Each structure stands twice: as C-alpha cells, then as structure tokens.
C-alpha positions in Angstrom: 186.0 66.7 40.7 185.9 63.4 38.7 184.3 60.4 40.2 187.8 58.8 40.0 188.7 61.2 42.8 191.3 63.1 40.8 190.9 66.9 40.7 191.1 68.6 37.3 194.6 69.6 36.5 196.3 67.2 38.9 197.8 65.2 36.0 199.2 67.1 32.9 197.7 66.1 29.6 200.0 63.8 27.6 201.9 65.3 24.8 202.0 63.9 21.4 203.8 62.5 19.4 205.2 59.4 21.1 204.3 55.9 22.1 200.9 57.0 23.5 199.9 53.6 24.8 203.1 53.5 26.9 202.6 57.0 28.2 199.1 56.4 29.3 200.2 53.2 31.0 203.0 55.0 32.8 200.7 57.8 33.9 198.1 55.5 35.3 200.6 53.3 37.0 202.1 56.5 38.7 198.6 57.5 39.9 198.1 54.0 41.3 201.5 53.6 43.0 201.3 57.1 44.6 197.7 56.3 45.8 196.2 59.2 43.9 194.0 56.4 42.7 193.2 54.4 45.8 192.8 50.5 46.1 189.4 49.5 45.2 188.6 52.7 43.3 186.4 52.4 40.2 188.3 53.4 37.0 186.0 54.9 34.4 187.6 54.8 30.9 185.9 57.9 29.6 186.8 60.0 32.7 190.4 58.9 32.7 190.7 59.5 29.0 189.3 63.1 29.4 191.6 63.7 32.4 194.6 62.6 30.4 193.5 64.2 27.1 193.4 61.1 25.0 190.9 58.8 23.5 189.4 55.8 25.3 191.4 53.2 23.3 194.9 53.8 24.8 193.2 53.9 28.3 191.5 50.6 27.7 194.8 49.0 26.5 196.6 50.4 29.5 194.0 49.0 31.9 194.3 45.6 30.3 198.1 45.7 30.8 197.7 46.8 34.3 195.3 44.0 35.0 197.8 41.5 33.6 200.4 42.9 36.0 198.1 42.8 39.0 197.6 46.6 39.5 194.0 46.6 38.2 191.1 44.1 38.5 188.7 43.8 35.5 185.4 42.6 36.7 182.7 41.4 34.2 179.8 43.8 33.9 181.3 46.1 36.5 184.5 47.6 34.9 188.0 48.3 36.1 189.0 48.8 39.7 192.4 49.4 41.4 193.6 46.2 42.9 193.2 45.9 46.6 196.3 44.0 47.9 195.8 41.2 50.3 197.8 40.8 53.5 199.6 37.8 52.0 200.6 39.7 48.8 202.0 42.5 50.9 203.9 40.2 53.2 205.4 38.3 50.3 206.6 41.4 48.5 208.0 43.1 51.6 209.8 39.9 52.6 211.5 39.7 49.2 212.4 43.4 49.5 214.1 42.7 52.8 216.3 40.0 51.3 217.3 42.1 48.4 217.9 45.3 50.3 219.8 43.6 53.1 222.3 42.3 50.5 222.4 45.6 48.8 223.3 47.2 52.2 226.1 44.7 52.7 227.6 45.3 49.3 227.2 49.0 49.6 229.2 48.9 52.8 231.9 46.9 50.9 232.0 49.2 47.8 230.7 52.7 48.6 233.1 55.7 48.2 232.9 59.1 49.8 230.7 60.5 47.1 228.2 57.8 47.4 228.0 58.2 51.2 227.6 62.0 50.7 224.8 61.4 48.2 222.9 59.3 50.8 223.5 61.9 53.5 222.0 64.6 51.2 218.9 62.4 50.6 218.5 61.9 54.4 218.8 65.7 55.1 216.0 66.3 52.5 214.0 63.5 54.0 214.1 65.1 57.4 213.0 68.4 55.8 210.0 66.7 54.1 208.9 65.0 57.3 209.1 68.3 59.2 207.0 69.9 56.5 204.5 67.0 56.6 205.1 66.6 52.9 204.3 62.9 52.6 204.5 62.8 48.8 208.1 64.2 48.8 209.1 61.9 51.7 207.9 58.8 49.8 209.8 59.9 46.7 213.0 60.5 48.7 212.6 57.2 50.5 212.5 55.4 47.1 215.5 57.4 45.9 217.5 56.6 49.1 216.9 52.9 48.8 217.7 53.0 45.0 220.9 54.8 45.8 221.9 52.0 48.3 221.2 49.5 45.6 223.3 51.5 43.1 226.2 51.7 45.5 226.0 47.9 45.9 227.4 47.6 42.3 225.6 44.5 41.4 223.6 44.7 38.2 221.5 41.7 38.8 220.6 42.8 42.2 219.7 46.3 40.8 217.4 44.7 38.2 215.6 42.7 40.7 215.2 45.6 43.1 213.8 47.7 40.3 211.2 45.1 39.6 209.7 45.5 43.1 210.4 49.2 43.6 207.0 50.4 42.5 205.1 47.9 44.6 207.2 48.9 47.6 206.2 52.5 47.1 202.6 51.4 46.8 202.8 49.7 50.2 205.0 52.4 51.9 202.8 55.4 51.0 200.0 54.6 53.5 202.5 54.2 56.4 204.9 57.0 55.4 203.4 59.5 57.9 203.3 56.9 60.6 207.0 55.9 60.1 207.9 59.6 59.8 211.1 60.8 61.4 212.0 57.4 62.7 212.5 56.0 59.2 215.0 58.7 58.5 216.8 58.1 61.8 217.2 54.5 60.7 218.5 55.7 57.3 221.1 57.8 59.1 222.3 54.8 61.2 222.6 52.8 58.0 224.7 55.4 56.4 227.1 55.3 59.3 227.5 51.6 58.9 228.1 51.9 55.2 230.6 54.8 55.7 232.5 52.7 58.2 232.4 49.7 55.8 230.7 47.6 58.5 229.0 45.0 56.3 227.5 43.1 59.1 226.0 46.0 60.8 224.7 47.5 57.5 223.0 44.1 56.8 221.4 44.0 60.2 220.2 47.6 60.1 218.7 47.3 56.7 216.9 44.1 57.8 215.5 45.9 60.9 214.5 48.9 58.8 212.6 47.0 56.2 211.0 44.8 58.9 209.7 48.0 60.8 208.1 49.1 57.5 206.5 45.6 57.0 205.1 45.6 60.5 203.8 49.2 60.1 202.0 48.2 56.9 200.3 45.2 58.5 199.4 47.2 61.6 197.6 49.9 59.5 195.9 47.3 57.4 194.1 45.7 60.4 190.6 46.9 61.1 
C-alpha cells in the first residue's frame, strides 16, 4: 500500500507512445474525481510516478496543471495535496449545475424521441441494479451518464459544452453522497423520464431543479461536522 492510499495494481500503467503528459494528467484527475485520492491527501511525486509507471517529470507537470485548475494545492516546503473544496465552492458549482440541467431537461422534453427516452430508461434500470448491489462506483458513473444523456437530448451544443465543463466537479461532489442518495436518486430520475417522455417541459424543469437541489442539500449535510 502506498502512502497515497492507492493499492498496487489499482491503476493500470500508462502505455507508450502517446502524449504522456496528458495521459498522466487524465489519470490523476480521474483518481481525484472518483475520490480514490481523497481531498487533503498528500500527493508524493515519486510514489505516483511509480504507481503509473512513468518518470517524475510528467507527474510534476500534471500536478502543476491540476493546481492551476483548482484540483490540487501546491504548498511551499510541503508538497502537493488534493484540494479540499469549501462549502462556498461546492454551493456555487452545484447551483450552476442546477441552472444548466434544468434547462437541459426542458429542452429534452421538447426534443427527445423514443430512442432517447429508451436510453434514459436503460440507464435508470442499471442504476437501480448498482444501488441494490451497493456498487457506489458504478452508480456514480451511471448517474453521470444519465445526466449527460439528458444534456445530449436537449440538442443545444453550447449548453452541452458548458455542462461538460462542470461534469467532473459534479462527480467529485456527488461521490461522497451517492450511497446516501441511493435509490431515491434513481426514483427521481425515473419521474424525470416520464415528464420528458410526455413532453411536459414545465414538469421536467421542475423535477430536475428539485433533483439537483436534493443532491446539493445532501452534500452540504454530509460536509457538516
């Protein structure tokens, strides 16, 4: 076990050739957003390099980029640490998410076809299965795919681009409350599908607002001591 908290073999070694700097960045970002690397955790360059099977240089470059983007804090004479989000940061991000996804739900209700609704129903069925199996990692991934599909069905390229920019941070905040939200989250997803399938734009908007607000409240509730 590394001091970073990652078991040996948890992350596959990166294959060459390719843009190694980018691949290391993506690997570390995935570990942070899935909380395999926890907020506040010390990131040791040499250990991460060994774990990923690369030299320390691309790891150092990736950590610098992650610091610029707010995922990692570089502290003088101490090293790199996974950023610990503040209540204000989380509230701002989740509030923006609510606005984007409420509009996405409205547009999806206006534009979705049968195939699109069927794709949402399949994701919900798999989500219920993941919850029943207490498979939090799969449930989080399916939740992200469900919301991304709603955005796709909205048919607005600008909205899709904006939603993609906040997607990873939404996953970061959702992961610690995924078990708490559990089955209820997927019940809310199912109700949203019904509104989209019935082309009820107002109800779809309201349900998505309520759904994202429940997640925001859950996050703030678990963050309190």
